[in-house]
LUMTIMI-390108 format. One record per residue: residue number from 1; chain; x, y, z of N, C-alpha, C, CB in turn. Coordinates in pm, 1 decimal. Each point is the difference from the previous one (the first is absolute). Last residue first. Glycine has a CB too. Layout:
[NUM; A; [X; Y; Z]; [X; Y; Z]; [X; Y; Z]; [X; Y; Z]]
...
REM end
This chain:
[151; A; [-13523.2; -13306.2; 16927.4]; [-149.2; -41.9; -36.0]; [28.9; -70.4; -143.1]; [-149.5; 215.0; 131.9]]
[150; A; [444.3; -86.7; 362.2]; [29.8; -15.4; -178.2]; [-150.6; -58.4; -60.4]; [304.2; -85.5; 15.5]]
[149; A; [-287.5; 158.5; 491.0]; [127.3; 60.9; -90.3]; [8.0; 11.8; -163.5]; [111.8; -100.5; 194.8]]
[148; A; [-401.2; -154.6; 172.9]; [-39.9; 127.1; -86.3]; [66.0; 63.6; -92.8]; [-87.6; 29.0; 157.8]]
[147; A; [284.2; -412.4; 104.0]; [-130.7; -29.9; -102.6]; [-44.9; 132.2; -63.5]; [-95.1; -199.2; 148.2]]
[146; A; [430.5; 248.5; 238.7]; [53.1; -54.6; -209.4]; [-95.4; -19.5; -78.2]; [176.1; -141.4; 37.9]]
[145; A; [-417.5; 303.4; 389.7]; [133.1; 100.2; -57.8]; [58.7; -43.8; -133.2]; [77.7; 40.8; 240.6]]
[144; A; [-345.7; -337.8; 61.8]; [-79.3; 56.7; -81.6]; [96.4; 140.9; -116.3]; [-222.1; -85.4; 229.8]]
[143; A; [519.5; -351.0; -92.8]; [-46.6; 61.1; 83.3]; [-131.7; 83.9; -121.3]; [260.3; 2.4; 210.1]]
[142; A; [-181.8; -522.2; -171.7]; [82.0; 132.9; -97.4]; [-71.5; 120.0; 85.5]; [22.4; -109.0; -299.8]]
[141; A; [87.5; -427.7; 362.9]; [-69.3; 80.6; 43.3]; [103.7; 103.9; -93.0]; [-129.3; -102.9; 258.6]]
[140; A; [-31.2; -461.8; -372.0]; [89.8; 131.5; 56.6]; [-20.1; 116.0; 10.1]; [112.4; -92.0; -59.5]]
[139; A; [-387.8; -324.0; 177.6]; [47.0; 52.4; -75.0]; [86.9; 100.0; 8.2]; [-153.3; -84.2; -56.0]]
[138; A; [-189.9; -217.8; 335.8]; [150.1; -65.9; -71.1]; [20.0; 95.4; -148.6]; [-42.1; -306.1; 97.4]]
[137; A; [-226.3; 448.2; 367.0]; [-33.9; -30.1; -182.7]; [169.9; -72.3; 9.3]; [-202.5; 273.4; -162.1]]
[136; A; [75.0; -82.1; 559.7]; [-48.1; -101.9; -16.6]; [40.8; -35.2; -123.8]; [-160.2; 35.0; 147.2]]
[135; A; [434.2; 389.6; -37.3]; [-120.9; -24.0; 90.0]; [-27.4; -181.5; -28.6]; [-125.7; 300.6; -28.7]]
[134; A; [447.1; 152.7; -101.4]; [-9.2; -119.0; 21.7]; [-128.5; -24.8; 107.8]; [264.5; -19.0; -66.0]]
[133; A; [-311.7; 412.9; -302.4]; [90.6; -46.3; 112.5]; [6.4; -110.2; 81.1]; [-8.8; 182.0; -4.6]]
[132; A; [-245.2; -71.1; -427.4]; [92.7; 131.8; 52.8]; [74.7; -27.0; 114.0]; [-158.5; 155.1; -73.8]]
[131; A; [28.2; -508.7; -311.1]; [-30.0; 57.8; 102.1]; [58.6; 104.5; 50.0]; [-62.0; -171.8; 18.9]]
[130; A; [-5.3; -72.7; -502.4]; [78.8; 37.0; 89.7]; [-72.3; -3.5; 135.0]; [125.2; 126.3; -171.2]]
[129; A; [-116.7; -316.2; -366.0]; [-90.3; 17.3; 101.0]; [68.2; 55.3; 162.3]; [-140.3; -201.1; -156.7]]
[128; A; [169.5; 103.3; -428.0]; [92.0; 10.3; 87.5]; [-60.0; 62.6; 132.4]; [168.6; 11.1; -191.4]]
[127; A; [-415.6; -355.2; -190.9]; [24.0; 115.5; 28.9]; [112.7; 14.5; 110.5]; [-231.8; 39.8; -80.0]]
[126; A; [92.5; -446.6; -42.6]; [-87.2; 84.5; -145.6]; [42.8; 159.2; 1.4]; [-251.2; -161.6; 17.3]]
[125; A; [423.1; -203.8; 298.3]; [43.3; -23.5; -104.7]; [-55.6; 81.3; -123.4]; [43.7; -203.7; 117.7]]
[124; A; [-217.0; 241.2; 333.6]; [128.6; 67.5; -2.7]; [108.7; -52.6; -188.5]; [-19.5; -20.0; 371.0]]
[123; A; [-389.3; -188.7; -196.5]; [-37.8; 160.1; -81.0]; [155.7; 41.5; 23.5]; [-303.0; 95.4; 72.2]]
[122; A; [260.7; -478.5; 115.9]; [30.7; -61.2; -119.8]; [-24.7; 180.3; -47.8]; [-87.4; -338.4; -18.0]]
[121; A; [82.8; 313.4; 497.7]; [157.0; -58.0; -85.1]; [-58.0; 9.5; -174.0]; [114.9; -235.5; 230.6]]
[120; A; [-495.5; 363.1; 89.0]; [95.4; 110.9; -29.2]; [154.4; -77.2; -83.1]; [-116.9; 162.0; 254.0]]
[119; A; [-195.2; -439.3; -8.4]; [-59.0; 83.0; -131.7]; [67.5; 120.6; -53.0]; [-204.4; -68.7; 81.0]]
[118; A; [384.8; -130.3; 325.4]; [-39.3; -149.6; -119.0]; [-42.5; 86.2; -78.8]; [-85.3; -229.3; 110.7]]
[117; A; [57.4; 515.8; 220.1]; [159.7; -39.7; -68.5]; [40.0; -68.0; -94.7]; [34.3; 9.9; 161.0]]
[116; A; [-448.5; 84.2; 89.1]; [23.0; 52.1; -86.4]; [141.9; 4.0; -77.7]; [-184.1; 84.5; 113.1]]
[115; A; [86.5; -418.6; 212.9]; [-78.9; 3.5; -132.9]; [-36.4; 129.3; -58.7]; [-87.6; -198.4; 73.7]]
[114; A; [305.6; 207.6; 308.6]; [62.0; -122.2; -66.5]; [-39.9; -2.6; -145.5]; [-5.9; -133.5; 215.7]]
[113; A; [-211.8; 438.1; 102.9]; [138.0; 6.8; -40.0]; [66.9; -102.6; -79.6]; [2.3; 113.5; 185.2]]
[112; A; [-393.3; -262.5; 24.8]; [-1.3; 114.2; -106.1]; [103.1; 97.1; -58.3]; [-180.8; -20.5; 98.8]]
[111; A; [235.2; -275.3; 264.6]; [-83.1; -99.2; -110.4]; [20.8; 81.7; -111.0]; [-195.9; -115.1; 135.7]]
[110; A; [263.7; 344.4; 262.2]; [115.0; -38.4; -59.3]; [-69.4; -129.9; -153.9]; [182.9; 51.2; 305.9]]
[109; A; [-465.5; 373.4; -88.2]; [15.6; -146.2; 47.8]; [161.3; -43.0; -83.7]; [-323.1; -69.5; 22.5]]
[108; A; [88.7; 526.3; -39.8]; [17.2; -49.5; 129.3]; [46.6; -150.2; 3.1]; [-174.2; 168.5; 70.2]]
[107; A; [448.2; 149.9; -346.6]; [-179.5; -17.0; -23.1]; [-23.3; -76.3; 139.3]; [-42.1; -41.0; -305.3]]
[106; A; [443.9; 257.3; 73.4]; [-23.0; -23.4; 160.9]; [-165.2; -9.3; 10.7]; [234.1; 154.6; 96.2]]
[105; A; [50.8; -8.8; -501.5]; [-46.9; -134.9; -13.1]; [-17.3; -45.7; 171.5]; [138.2; -54.5; -270.6]]
[104; A; [-4.4; 520.3; 67.9]; [107.8; -80.7; 93.6]; [-107.0; -159.0; -20.3]; [129.9; 244.8; 234.6]]
[103; A; [-179.4; 232.7; -567.9]; [-8.0; -129.5; 77.0]; [76.1; -54.4; 92.0]; [-76.8; -28.2; -157.9]]
[102; A; [78.1; 322.8; -330.3]; [-32.1; 62.2; 179.5]; [-61.6; -47.0; 79.6]; [-1.4; 157.1; -51.8]]
[101; A; [226.3; -331.2; -425.7]; [-135.1; 6.4; 131.4]; [55.6; 39.1; 57.6]; [-134.6; -144.5; 18.7]]
[100; A; [251.6; 164.6; -539.4]; [57.3; 17.5; 118.3]; [-132.4; 27.8; 118.8]; [243.6; 97.9; -138.7]]
[99; A; [-110.7; -274.0; -377.7]; [-60.2; 8.7; 59.1]; [11.7; 28.8; 149.9]; [-49.9; -96.0; -186.7]]
[98; A; [123.4; 36.8; -387.1]; [118.9; 63.1; 114.3]; [-91.0; 22.2; 100.8]; [185.4; 132.0; -139.2]]
[97; A; [-376.8; -233.8; -242.2]; [95.2; -140.3; -12.9]; [75.6; 78.2; 108.2]; [20.2; -134.5; -279.3]]
[96; A; [-512.3; 196.6; 67.4]; [102.9; 88.9; 60.3]; [128.8; -138.8; 21.9]; [-200.1; 232.1; 150.6]]
[95; A; [-274.0; -267.5; -376.0]; [135.9; 25.9; -77.6]; [97.4; 56.0; 57.5]; [-106.9; 18.0; -162.4]]
[94; A; [-325.7; -167.2; 247.2]; [-39.1; 90.5; -46.4]; [149.1; 11.2; -48.7]; [-229.3; 85.7; 129.9]]
[93; A; [217.3; -487.7; 110.7]; [-91.6; 17.7; -120.6]; [-43.4; 129.4; -76.3]; [-68.3; -179.0; 113.8]]
[92; A; [343.8; 157.1; 315.8]; [46.6; -55.3; -122.6]; [-33.1; -6.4; -124.1]; [42.1; -78.9; 133.9]]
[91; A; [-289.2; 268.3; 253.8]; [82.7; 77.5; -67.9]; [91.0; -75.2; -122.9]; [-7.9; 136.7; 228.2]]
[90; A; [-303.6; -378.2; 6.2]; [-58.8; 82.8; -75.4]; [73.8; 108.1; -40.1]; [-175.3; -73.3; 91.6]]
[89; A; [360.7; -243.2; 220.5]; [-63.8; -52.8; -171.6]; [-89.6; 97.7; -29.5]; [-4.9; -259.2; 11.7]]
[88; A; [180.6; 411.2; 373.8]; [119.0; -39.0; -103.4]; [-54.5; -55.3; -113.5]; [159.2; -48.6; 167.0]]
[87; A; [-498.3; 125.0; 175.5]; [68.4; 90.3; -39.9]; [85.7; 2.6; -139.9]; [-20.2; 11.6; 236.9]]
[86; A; [-148.5; -341.9; 10.9]; [-52.4; 32.5; -106.9]; [24.4; 156.9; -92.0]; [-147.5; -180.0; 133.6]]
[85; A; [332.9; -19.4; 270.4]; [48.4; -83.7; -99.3]; [-50.2; 39.2; -123.1]; [22.1; -171.6; 146.6]]
[84; A; [-142.1; 392.5; 264.6]; [108.4; 38.5; -48.6]; [80.6; -85.2; -153.2]; [-4.1; 79.1; 280.4]]
[83; A; [-391.0; -167.9; -44.0]; [-63.6; 96.8; -51.1]; [166.3; 76.4; -80.7]; [-269.6; 16.5; 217.4]]
[82; A; [188.8; -544.6; -132.7]; [21.5; 86.5; 144.2]; [-8.1; 160.1; -131.4]; [225.4; -207.1; 260.1]]
[81; A; [-316.9; -288.5; -404.8]; [-43.6; 12.2; 141.0]; [50.3; 131.7; 121.6]; [-2.6; -268.2; -70.2]]
[80; A; [9.5; 174.4; -484.8]; [69.2; -95.3; 40.8]; [-3.3; -2.2; 204.5]; [157.3; 32.6; -289.2]]
[79; A; [-499.3; 177.2; -157.6]; [67.7; -57.2; 128.2]; [50.6; -90.5; 51.0]; [-90.1; 89.3; 13.0]]
[78; A; [-121.5; 183.9; -481.2]; [126.7; -96.2; 1.9]; [39.5; 73.4; 203.3]; [125.8; -18.2; -388.5]]
[77; A; [-471.7; 209.3; 40.0]; [-54.1; -127.8; 39.8]; [132.7; -106.1; 56.6]; [-217.6; 42.3; -196.7]]
[76; A; [59.2; 512.3; 152.0]; [136.9; -107.0; -50.9]; [-20.1; -125.4; 73.2]; [191.7; 184.8; -29.0]]
[75; A; [-480.8; 317.4; -119.6]; [-10.9; -104.5; 80.4]; [138.9; -113.9; -63.8]; [-312.3; 55.2; 52.2]]
[74; A; [128.2; 503.5; 28.6]; [44.8; -110.8; -92.8]; [45.1; -145.8; 63.9]; [76.1; 202.9; -142.2]]
[73; A; [-335.4; 337.3; 260.9]; [30.2; -127.4; 21.9]; [62.8; -112.5; -112.9]; [-177.8; 73.0; 159.5]]
[72; A; [-15.7; 403.8; -179.3]; [112.0; -36.8; 25.3]; [54.8; -124.9; 61.6]; [-26.0; 203.8; -10.7]]
[71; A; [-382.6; -115.4; -245.9]; [184.6; 31.6; -55.1]; [102.3; 15.6; 59.0]; [-68.6; 90.2; -120.1]]
[70; A; [-380.9; -363.1; 230.7]; [21.9; 113.4; 49.0]; [148.0; 9.1; -78.3]; [-161.2; -1.9; 245.1]]
[69; A; [-376.5; -281.8; -178.5]; [144.3; 10.4; -85.5]; [8.2; 147.7; 52.2]; [-7.3; -173.7; -252.6]]
[68; A; [-227.4; -147.9; 642.0]; [-17.4; 132.8; -169.1]; [115.1; -62.0; -57.4]; [-81.8; 290.2; 75.2]]
[67; A; [64.0; -570.8; 306.3]; [-141.9; 0.5; -98.4]; [-38.5; 107.9; -112.5]; [-82.8; -95.2; 206.6]]
[66; A; [620.0; -84.9; -54.4]; [-88.3; 97.1; 28.8]; [-145.4; -5.0; -80.6]; [218.7; 128.8; 55.7]]
[65; A; [211.3; -489.5; 104.6]; [-75.7; 114.0; -97.2]; [-107.6; 68.1; 42.6]; [55.9; -119.9; -162.2]]
[64; A; [413.0; -189.1; 359.1]; [-116.9; 71.3; 15.4]; [-33.2; 70.1; -88.5]; [27.7; -4.3; 179.0]]
[63; A; [392.8; -141.8; -162.5]; [-108.0; -142.9; 26.4]; [-128.7; 75.8; -5.4]; [144.2; -174.8; 178.2]]
[62; A; [235.1; 433.8; -318.6]; [53.7; -155.3; -10.5]; [-110.3; -80.9; 10.8]; [215.1; 33.1; 102.4]]
[61; A; [-169.9; 529.0; -197.1]; [-33.5; -127.7; 87.9]; [-20.7; -116.2; -51.3]; [-84.8; 127.2; 121.7]]
[60; A; [285.4; 404.8; -171.3]; [-7.3; -128.4; -71.2]; [-49.7; -109.3; 89.0]; [184.3; 71.0; -145.2]]
[59; A; [-243.5; 472.8; 73.6]; [8.0; -103.0; 77.4]; [24.5; -121.7; -76.1]; [-133.8; 114.4; 152.1]]
[58; A; [176.5; 473.6; -194.9]; [-35.3; -112.6; -27.4]; [28.2; -141.9; 75.6]; [8.7; 143.7; -179.7]]
[57; A; [-18.1; 324.3; 381.3]; [49.2; -70.7; -85.0]; [-31.6; -120.0; -19.3]; [128.1; 123.5; 28.9]]
[56; A; [-274.7; 180.0; 300.4]; [-33.3; 112.6; -143.8]; [20.2; -171.2; -94.6]; [155.3; 363.0; 44.1]]
[55; A; [-292.9; -463.9; 484.0]; [88.6; 86.0; -75.9]; [-38.0; 12.5; -167.9]; [187.4; -74.0; 190.1]]
[54; A; [-508.2; -84.5; 184.6]; [126.0; 67.2; 65.3]; [106.9; 41.7; -72.4]; [-48.9; -119.9; 160.0]]
[53; A; [-346.3; -153.5; -297.4]; [-50.8; 141.9; 13.6]; [95.5; 83.9; 71.2]; [-228.3; -77.3; 1.9]]
[52; A; [357.8; -348.4; -178.3]; [-72.2; 67.7; -114.2]; [-43.4; 168.8; 81.1]; [-118.4; -284.7; -135.9]]
[51; A; [276.4; -69.8; 369.8]; [123.7; 86.4; -9.2]; [-53.6; 71.1; -126.8]; [212.9; -154.8; 112.0]]
[50; A; [-518.1; -112.6; 123.2]; [46.9; 64.3; 63.6]; [129.1; 105.6; -77.1]; [-104.3; -195.2; 174.4]]
[49; A; [-112.8; -182.9; -389.1]; [-58.4; 140.6; -7.5]; [51.2; 113.4; 75.8]; [-179.2; -118.6; -40.4]]
[48; A; [417.8; -281.1; 43.4]; [10.4; 35.7; -112.2]; [-90.6; 142.4; -56.7]; [64.2; -261.7; -3.9]]
[47; A; [84.9; -92.6; 340.8]; [-52.0; 110.3; 45.2]; [18.7; 101.8; -133.3]; [54.3; -58.6; 273.9]]
[46; A; [81.5; -473.3; -149.9]; [-141.5; 70.1; -23.3]; [-2.3; 150.7; 62.9]; [-123.1; -244.6; 13.2]]
[45; A; [557.4; 44.7; -181.8]; [-84.6; -18.9; 108.0]; [-101.6; 65.2; -43.3]; [144.8; -25.9; 171.4]]
[44; A; [207.5; 66.3; -459.2]; [-40.7; -176.8; 36.8]; [-76.8; -23.7; 100.7]; [194.0; -71.3; -60.8]]
[43; A; [-1.3; 547.2; -252.5]; [-62.3; -86.8; 138.0]; [-31.5; -119.0; -40.0]; [-102.8; 173.9; 112.6]]
[42; A; [390.8; 355.4; -270.3]; [-59.9; -143.8; -51.8]; [-45.6; -63.9; 140.4]; [173.1; -46.1; -229.8]]
[41; A; [-105.3; 515.7; -25.8]; [17.4; -48.3; 128.7]; [-45.0; -144.2; -53.4]; [-44.0; 223.0; 182.5]]
[40; A; [323.3; 245.8; -390.3]; [-90.7; -77.3; -20.2]; [-25.0; -124.3; 155.2]; [71.7; 62.7; -305.1]]
[39; A; [252.5; 328.5; 220.2]; [-67.9; 42.8; -127.0]; [-140.2; -142.7; -27.5]; [289.9; 151.4; -121.3]]
[38; A; [-85.4; 112.7; 591.8]; [23.3; -133.9; -122.1]; [-77.8; 39.6; -89.3]; [35.3; -204.6; 123.6]]
[37; A; [119.5; 525.1; 268.4]; [-78.0; 34.4; -137.6]; [25.3; -139.8; -83.5]; [45.4; 293.1; -8.0]]
[36; A; [90.9; -244.1; 495.5]; [115.6; -46.6; -135.4]; [-31.9; 58.9; -115.8]; [36.8; -220.4; 70.5]]
[35; A; [-326.4; 213.2; 334.0]; [123.8; 86.0; 23.1]; [84.7; 32.4; -129.6]; [9.2; -106.0; 232.0]]
[34; A; [-301.8; -278.2; -141.6]; [-50.9; 114.0; -70.0]; [62.5; 140.0; -20.3]; [-168.9; -119.4; 74.5]]
[33; A; [196.3; -376.7; 132.1]; [116.6; 65.7; -70.1]; [-18.4; 105.7; -71.6]; [78.8; -181.7; -8.4]]
[32; A; [-420.0; -288.3; 113.2]; [138.9; 83.6; 72.0]; [72.2; 115.7; -154.6]; [91.6; -286.1; 220.7]]
[31; A; [-538.6; -7.7; -190.1]; [-4.0; 91.5; 40.5]; [151.6; 125.6; 36.1]; [-225.4; -178.1; 51.2]]
[30; A; [244.5; -271.7; -364.2]; [-140.4; 25.4; 98.0]; [-21.1; 137.3; -1.6]; [31.4; -183.8; 167.2]]
[29; A; [427.0; 112.6; -407.9]; [-90.3; -137.0; 96.0]; [-87.2; 120.5; 71.1]; [207.3; -252.0; 78.0]]
[28; A; [55.4; 495.5; -487.2]; [-28.4; -2.0; 158.5]; [-70.4; -144.1; 43.4]; [-40.2; 278.8; 0.1]]
[27; A; [349.3; -70.8; -433.0]; [-119.3; -79.4; 38.7]; [4.3; -12.2; 156.9]; [-4.5; -136.4; -230.3]]
[26; A; [267.7; 438.6; -168.8]; [-35.3; -53.4; 119.5]; [-132.4; -43.8; 26.8]; [161.6; 123.9; 58.7]]
[25; A; [275.0; 110.9; -450.5]; [-157.7; -80.0; 42.5]; [-6.7; -42.0; 140.6]; [-24.2; -108.3; -227.9]]
[24; A; [350.4; 509.7; 81.7]; [34.9; -151.7; 16.6]; [-180.4; -61.5; 8.2]; [299.0; 27.8; 168.7]]
[23; A; [-86.3; 452.4; -70.2]; [-107.0; -56.5; -142.7]; [-21.0; -156.8; -35.5]; [90.2; 214.1; -117.2]]
[22; A; [50.1; 82.2; 603.4]; [36.6; -101.7; -96.3]; [-120.6; -15.9; -108.5]; [151.2; -124.0; 187.3]]
[21; A; [-220.0; 342.0; 220.0]; [34.6; 84.4; -94.7]; [86.4; -72.3; -98.5]; [-25.0; 187.0; 155.1]]
[20; A; [-141.6; -387.6; 276.8]; [-91.1; 126.1; -76.8]; [9.4; 51.1; -79.2]; [-30.8; 39.3; 112.5]]
[19; A; [418.6; -323.3; 25.6]; [-126.3; -82.0; -48.3]; [-122.4; 85.2; -28.1]; [79.5; -191.5; 137.0]]
[18; A; [316.3; 409.4; 36.9]; [36.9; -44.6; -114.1]; [-144.0; -113.5; -47.4]; [306.0; 43.4; 70.2]]
[17; A; [-324.9; 188.7; 340.1]; [-14.3; 93.4; -132.4]; [39.6; -61.7; -85.4]; [25.0; 185.7; 72.7]]
[16; A; [9.6; -515.4; 269.5]; [-113.8; 58.1; -15.2]; [-32.6; 109.9; -129.6]; [19.8; -53.2; 252.9]]
[15; A; [390.9; -90.4; -45.0]; [-19.5; -80.6; -144.2]; [-160.7; 35.4; -22.8]; [196.1; -232.8; 32.6]]
[14; A; [38.7; 455.0; 292.3]; [53.1; 7.8; -124.4]; [-59.0; -59.5; -102.3]; [168.8; 21.6; 102.8]]
[13; A; [-284.1; -131.6; 314.9]; [-29.8; 153.7; -7.1]; [21.9; 36.7; -119.4]; [54.7; 52.4; 205.8]]
[12; A; [-58.3; -583.8; -70.0]; [43.9; 124.0; 24.6]; [-31.5; 112.4; -60.2]; [133.1; -113.7; 55.3]]
[11; A; [-472.1; -288.3; -10.8]; [138.0; -12.0; -95.3]; [84.8; 148.7; 45.6]; [-131.6; -152.2; -249.9]]
[10; A; [-235.3; -351.5; 378.5]; [65.3; 202.5; 32.0]; [111.4; -7.0; -61.2]; [-63.5; 81.7; 246.7]]
[9; A; [-377.8; -400.6; -362.2]; [108.2; -8.0; 23.8]; [50.6; 158.0; 20.0]; [6.5; -242.5; -119.3]]
[8; A; [-402.1; 72.3; -82.3]; [-10.8; 52.0; 138.8]; [139.5; 20.6; 49.1]; [-219.1; -118.2; 46.9]]
[7; A; [195.8; 30.7; -580.0]; [-71.8; -48.3; 122.7]; [-20.6; 88.0; 104.9]; [83.4; -192.2; -49.3]]
[6; A; [4.3; 191.3; -525.5]; [33.0; 81.1; 170.5]; [-113.6; -108.1; 37.0]; [68.7; 332.7; 6.8]]
[5; A; [246.4; -354.0; -454.5]; [-102.9; -54.8; 61.2]; [1.7; 69.5; 137.0]; [7.4; -221.1; -135.3]]
[4; A; [211.9; 354.6; -383.2]; [5.5; 17.5; 170.9]; [-143.6; -95.4; 34.9]; [125.8; 301.1; 31.6]]
[3; A; [146.2; -264.3; -531.6]; [-116.4; -17.6; 136.9]; [-5.2; -3.5; 79.6]; [-52.6; -54.5; -46.6]]
[2; A; [310.9; 108.6; -505.1]; [21.2; -54.0; 125.3]; [-138.3; 78.3; 113.5]; [318.0; -36.4; -69.8]]
[1; A; [-62.4; -148.3; -468.1]; [-134.2; 91.6; 58.2]; [-3.8; -3.5; 120.3]; [-135.7; -35.3; -157.2]]
REM end
């Protein structure tokens, strides 16, 4: 099964249409990428109640719990220091074996970039994980077009 992780990273106009219309499962980090019609959101920051108010998708929360019960919120008790790593771990847990990250790992600090790569390394043994363009991930590059071409 295939999945796409959506972040804030820029994409070409032709790729935007592909991402909007693909039937491949899409998980968005935090409040990013609404224009690509994500199937699910994941958050590890303390913004869960804000996401519930802003978006209609189901939300996976890694660290924050609501004070009330919600059928739209699922809890995943695995946090490895970043939302993107938690998203990959969640997708692998759910059985996805081919994952494309629409991201570039150009987060605020070099230390966090290194930590993300360190966490992704063992996960690459559990699933085929790609980056959509050459960024700071230590992953193979696969274009959005090629990833979405074959379901």
